[in-house]
C-alpha positions, 0 to 999 in steps of 0.5 A: 973171801971179801973184796974191799972196795975203796970209796973211789972205786965204788963211785966209779962203779956207780957212774959207769953204766952199761948202755944198750945199743939202741941208747947209743944209736939214739944218742949219736943220731940226736947229736949228729942231727942237732950239730947238722942243724946248728951248722946249717943255721950258721953257714946257710942262713935264710938271710944269705939268699936275701942278701944275695938278691939285695946285692944284685939289685944294688949292682943293677942300681949302680949300673942304671945310675951311671947309664941314666946320668951319663957318668964315666964308669970310674965314679965313686959310689957309696951304696948299701953294699959298699957302705961308708958311714962317714959319708952317710947312711944308705938303704935298700928296701922293698916297697910294694914289690918294688925296690928303693935304693939310696946312696951317694956318688962323687965324680972325683975326690975333689967333688962333694958327695951327692945323695941319690935315691932310685925307685926300681920296678919288680923287674928292676927297671928304673921308675924314678931317680932323685939326686942332689947336684948342680943341674948345669953339669948335666945335658939337656936330655938328662934334665928333660928326662921325666924319670930323673929329678935333680935338686939343686945344691943349696 
């Protein structure tokens, strides 16, 4: 007695292959490991650690800016974390184990934006601060501070 197979049944029989338990375990393990690496590379990138460090440095720079210039805490600050491309570009960059942070500030919405550049040491102490603003708005103590440079607005 002969059993006739249709063409589709023959194709199905040749496609269906029996895999050994080792092959199945290898395929599942490889798939799991690859998916885990893809997940880790998208969720916990090495750049996130760098970004977190830079955010801490920018936050410290903002605190130092307000403290050094005697500003009220409610001034508006544009910095690399709180960027506003309409105001201007802001940067944070490592410079020989030191940091440079730039940004803009204004005292109120009626004030112009004033650029600033801060140099920080490795332990996040201020090494230099350069701003462009009207010097007459600052106290004598701030004007005489050797770490602060105030350039007049032309």
